[in-house]
N, C-alpha and C positions, 0 to 999 in steps of 0.2 A: 504494500500500500504506500502511495506517495504522500508526502506531507509538505506543506508550505514551509519556507524558511522561517524560523522564529525571529521576531523582531529584536533588535538590540535593546538592552535595558541600560540606562545610565547608571554608572557606578554610584552606589549610595541609595538606589531605589529600594523599596521594601522587598524583602525576600520573597513574599508571596506574589509579587508582580513578575518575578523572573520565571521563565519556563522550567518546569520540574526536570531535574537531571534524568537522562535516560539510564536505567539500571544496567544496561549492557554496554555503556560507553567505553569501558576499558577493554572489553573484548573487541569492540569495533576498532579501537586504536591499535590493537595487536594485529588485526587484519591489514590495516592501512600501513603499519610499519613493516610487515612482512613484504608487501609489494614494494615499498620504498627501498628497503634493503637491497632487493634484487636489482632494481633500476639504478641505484647509486653504485652498486658493485660493478655493474657493467661499464661504468665510466672509467674504471681503472684496472679491471681484472686482466686486461690484455697487456698491461705494462710488463709483467714478468713472463708472459707467454710470447712476447715479441721475438726473442732469439730463436725459439723452436719454430715459430710461425715463419720467420725469415728463411730458415733452412728449408722448410717445406714448400712454401709458395714463391720464394725468391722475389719479393716486392722491392722496388727501387726505394730510394730515400724519401721521395715525395709520397709514394704510395704508403710507406710506413707511417708517415704523419697522418695521412688521411684515414688509415685503418684505425688509428688511435682516436683522432679528434672529430671525425665526421659524425659520430654518435652524438656528442655534445652539441655540435653546431646545428644539426637537424633538429634535435630536441629543443634547443634554444629558440630556433626560428619558428617553431610551431606552438610554443606554449601560450602565447598571447591569445591566439585563435582558440586553442583548446579550453582555456579558462573561460572565454566568452561562451563557447558552446556548452560547457558544463553548467553555467549559470542559467542558460535558456532551456536546455533539453534534458538536464538531469545529471547530477554528479556521479551517482552510482552507475548509471547506464554507461557513461563515458569511461569511468574507471574500469569496469569489467570488460568492456569492448577492447579498450587499449591493452589490458593485460593479456587477453586472448591473442591479440595481434603480436604482442611481445613474445609469446610462446612460439607462434608460427615463425616469426623472424629468427628466433634462436635456432630453429631447425635449418633454415636457409643458411645461416652463418656457419653452423657446425658442419654442414655437408659441403662447404665451399672447396672447390678444387682450383680456384684461381683468386688472385687479389681482387679482381672485379666483382666476383660473386660475394666475397667476404665484405667488401665495402658496401655492396648492395644490401646484404643482410644487416649490416650496422645501420644503414639508412632506415630500414624497416623497424629495427629496434628503437631508433630515435623517435620514429612516428608513434610507436606503441607507448614508449615512455612519456612522450608529450601528452598523450591522452590520460595517463595515469597520474602524473606528478601534481598538476594543479588541483586535481580532485582530492588528493590526500590532505593537503593543507586546508582547502576550503571545507571539506567534510569535518575536520577538527574544529573549524570555526563554528560550524552549526551544531555539532554533537555536544561540545562542551560550552554550556551557557554561562557557567560561572567563570569569571575572569581569572581567578587564582588557579582553578583547576586547568583552565585552558593554557595558562603559562607553563604549568607542569607538563601537560600533554605536548606542547610545542617543544619543550626541552627534551622530552623523550623522542619526539619526531626528529629533531635536529641531531640528537645523539645517534640515532639509527642511520640517518642520511650520511652523517660524517663518518661514522664507523664503517658503513658500507663502502665508502670511497677508500678508506684506509685498509680494510681487511680484504678488499678486492685482490691486491697483489698476493696476499698470503693464501687465500682460497685458490687463486689462479696458479700459484706455485705448486700447491699440493696436487691439483688436478693435472697440470701439465707434466709434472714429474712422473706421475703414475699412469696417465691415460692419454697424454698428448694435448695439443692446444685446443682441439675441438671440444674437449670436455668442459672448457670454460663456458661454452654455450649450452651443452647438453644438460648441465646442472640446473638450468633455469626451468626445465620442463616440469619436474615434479612439484616445484614450488608454485608455478603458475596454476597447475591443476588444483592443488590444495587450497590456494588463496581464492581462486574463482568460486569454488564450491562454498567455502566459508563466507565469502562476500555476498553471495546470493542469499544465504540464510540470515546473515547478521546485519548487513548494512542497510540503513534506511535510505530512501530517495529524497533528495532536496533539489529544488529548482526555484527560480524567481516566480513569485505568485502570479504575476501577469507578464510573462515574457514577450518581448517584441521579436521580430525577425532579425536574423543575424545580417549585419552589413558585410556581405561577402567581398565587395571591392576593397573595403578597409582591411579585411582579414588577409586578402592576397597581398596588399601593400605591406603589411607587417611581416608576413612570411618571407617574401622576396627581399624586402629591405634588410631584414636581419641577416639572411643568408648571404646577400651580396656584401653587406658590411663586413661580416666575418671572413668571407673569401678575400676581400680586398686587404683587410688587416693581415691576414695570414701570409699573402704573397708579398706585400710591401715589407712586412717584418723580415721576411727571408732575404730581402735585398733586391727583389724584383721591382723595377720601376718601368716596366713595359707599359705602353699606352693602355692595353686591355686591362691590366691589373689596377692601374690608377683610375681608369674609367669605371671599373666595377665598384671600387671603393666610393668614388664620388656618386655613382648612381644609387648605391645603398643608402648613403646619407640623404640624398634627395628624396628617395622613396619614403624614408622614415619621417622626413620633414613634412611631406605631403600627407602621410598617415596622421601625424600629430595635428595638423591643421584641420583635417577632416573630422577627427575626434572632438575637437573643440567646438565644432559646429553641429555635432550630433546630439539629439536628445537621449539616445540610448547607445552610447559608444561601446565599441569592442573593448577599448581600454580607456578609462577616464584619465587622460593625461594631466588633468588638473590636480590629481593626487600628488604629482611631483612638485607642485608649488608648496606643499606642506614639507617644511624642512626636515622633520624627523623621518618622514616617508622617503625622501630623497636620500638622506644619510643612510638609511637601512638598505636601500637598493644598492648604493655604492659600496657599502661595507660587504654585502653578500657577494657582489661581483668580484671585488678585490680579494676577499678571503679564499674563494674557490679558484680564482686565477692563480694565486700563490700555491695552494696545496696541490692543484692539478698538475702544474708544471714541476713542482718539487718532487712529487711521487713518481712522475714519469722519468725525470732525469736521474733521481737517486736509485730507482729500480735498475736502470741501465748501468749506472755506476757500480752498483753492487755486483751485477753479473759480469759485465765486461772488464771493468777495471780490477775487481777483486776476485773474480772467478767463482762466485757463489752459484749454487744451483738455483732454479726458480723457487723451490720451497725455502731454501736458506735465505734467499733475497727477500721473499715475502715475510718470513719470520722477523727479519730485521727492520721491517717497516712498522711493527706493532707499537713502538713508542708513540707514534702519531695517533693510532686508534685509541690507545688507552688514555692519552692526554685529551683527545677530543671528547671522549665519553665523559671524562671528569669535568671538562669545561662546560659541556652542554647541560649536564644534570645540575651543576652548581649555579647556572645562570639565573633561573627563576628566583632563587634565594638572594643572589647578589643584586638583581634588578630591584627587588623589593626593598633592600637595605641601602643601596648606594645610588640607584637610578640607572637609566639606560645609558646616559652619556659616559659615566665612569666605566661601565662594563664594555662599551664599544672601545673606549680608549685603552683599557687593559688588554682586550683581545687583539686589536690592531697593533698595539705596542709589542705584544708577544710575537706576532708575525714578523715585525721589523727586526726584533732582537734575534730571532732565529736566522734570518737571512744574513744579518750582519756577522753573526758568529760563523756562519759558513764561509762568508767572504773573507773574513780576517784569519781564519784558521790556516796553519802552515800547509804548504803543498809538499808532498802528497797528503791529502786529508785522510785521517783515520776514522774508523767506524764509531768509536766513542763520541767524537765530536758530532758526527752525523746523527747519532741516536739522540743527543741533546737537542740538535736542530729540529729533528722530527717531533720531539715532545713539545718544543716551543711552538712549532707550526700547528700541531694538533690542538694544543690548548687555545691558541689564538683563534683558530677556526671555530672551535666549539663555542667560545664566548661570543664571538662576533655573529656567527650564523644564527644562533638561538635568539639573541637579543634582537637581531634584525627581523627575523620571522615574526616575533611577537609584536614588534612595531607595525609591520606591514598588515597583519591580519586584524589588528585592533583599530586600524585607520579607516576601515570600510564597514558599511552595514552588512549584515549577514547575507542579504540577497546578492551582494556584489563580492562575496568571498572568493569566487573563482578568479576575479581580477587580481586580488591580492596574492592568491596562490600563483597565478601566472607570472606576476612581477618577481616574486621570490624565486620561483623555479627557473625563470628565464635568466635571472642574474646568476643563479647557482650553476646551471648547466653551461651557459655561455661563458661563465668564468672558467670552468674546467677546460672547455674547448679552446678558448682564446689563450689560456695559460700555456697549454701544450703548443698551440700554433705560434703565439707571439714569443714567449720566452724560450720555447723549444727551438724556434727558428733562429733567435739570437744566439743561443748556445751552439747550434749547428754552424752558423756563420763564423763564430770565433774559433770553433774546433777546426774548421776548414783552413782558416788562416794560419793556425799553428801546426798544421800537418805538412811541415817542410823537411827537406833533407831525407826523404824516403829512399831506401835502396831499391827502388822499383821504377818502372816506367809504364807508359801506355795505360791500358784499361785497368790494370791492377792498381796502379797508383791512384787513379780516379776513384775507384771503388773504396780504397782505404780512406781517401779524403772525404767522401760523401757522408760516411757515418762510422761510428765506432764498431757497429756490427759488421760493416763491410771490411773494416781493418782486421777484425778478428778472423773473418773468413780467409782473407788474403794471407794473414800470418800463418794460419793453419795449413794452407795450401803450399806456402813457400817453405816452411819448416826451417830448421837449423838457425844459423846466425841471422840470416835475413828475416826470418819470421819473428825472432825475438826482438830485433831492432824495430820492426814495424809495430809490434805490440807495445813496446815501451814508448815509442813516439805517440801512439794513439792514446795511451793511458795518460801521459803527460799533457797532451792537448786537451783531453776530456776534462782533466782536473783544472787546467787553466781556464777553459771555457766555463766550467761550473762556478769558478770564482767570479768571473766577469758577470755572469748571469745573476749571481747572488747579489752583487752590488746594484745592478739594475733593478732587481726585485725589491731590495730594501728601499731604494729611492722612491719607487712607485708607491710602496706601502706607506712610507712616512708622509708623502704628499697627500694621498687620499685620506689617511688617518686624520691629518690636521683639518681637512675640509669636513669630514664626517663629524668630528667632535664639535667643530664650530657650528654646524647646522643644527645639532640637537640642543634645545634649550636646557639650561641648568635646572635640575629637579624634575625633568620630564619622567612620567610614569606611564606605562602602557595601560594600566588598569583605569586610567582617567581619560583615555583617548578615544573613547567610543564615539 
């Protein structure tokens, strides 16, 4: 049976005016978190699978980046439209449909015999994930009518989302080591089946009481604009200044500007862009984007560093990323208490400060960098992400009425997933460019030298083929170049974090509380 969205109740209203809590709300949260865990894991699960995947499918350097980040870019491009669809046509319906598609896409990716099919499977996974993710946060907004319970639920939601991104490499490592890279996708199937069955039984349906039709031209503008913007940033960051790349970037910006103008004139916008005039809302969106950009790039590069520079197996590499997951869990679950006692502004400052400190430690550590330093870096990044993401999500969902919760979920998830995708694309490309510049003096020529310069994976393959003294020299050069590039990338990351942190903290008023922002 479908129900209308409960109206928001101002903080301080009489308890009997507030909708009665649903007795099954925590079981509903468990279903939503199970789906979120899977979708979040898929953003990073291939990080440790990349070496064996490279050996099997032989993707080029650009294909490797696309295999990793196309998922987040597609997901990010579709989230705004998905949030609007969920508000109008039902959040449960979109959630379950998307999760079924996610399962089908997992089969496509798992059976891939070429890079093209794998990238196609990742595109479908992004489409399914885009249908699922806004619904999880918007359903939490509706299910938990008490502001303090909602803050705790969002803390659990953020902990699961962050932990999923962090444990993805560990789960991927176990599966790859024992069953091959395709197992990273096959593992999705039983979770999809169980979650869909549980969701059909437990989840209630919510939608706008009097929904209008969806503005499909605006939806198309948002999708194409975000994808073009991401594509342009990806290629320009890699150093490509070709007219088609610059044109794509400019067109993406133009399409999003037209989209925003169209939303300002609409009585029933796909995304109410006026929300960004609210300083806490804008700060929360920026903090989410930044936090996930940082952790997405860091997990990608550190996973490669653990395997190629230090020679760990996929499982061993995944195990060594656990400090990030543990710290993120602690940060997410402590955020509701911290927000209540010190306010959103202080929590955002603490979270973004921890991110900056982690990158500065990585940048300033002696080369070659040892794992103990990296473990501390991962813990700082995980703690910062947990604090920043949870506080930001609470701000976003408390800024809109219940019937518009899909829009808040879309903004949160777009920033989340686009951050992961752009982190790998932007910072990964910067790292790749610096690595290429440092790969000089190789005892090789022709195609082998080019392969070694393209990526550390290519250098590892060339070194294994060459063997002997030549192979050792190639591997040593590649490891030194990777370390040097990691230092440069860490400096760039720290500078970005500090700049955005200052802006975000400035935007949030002193003493701001989410429980008073309905």
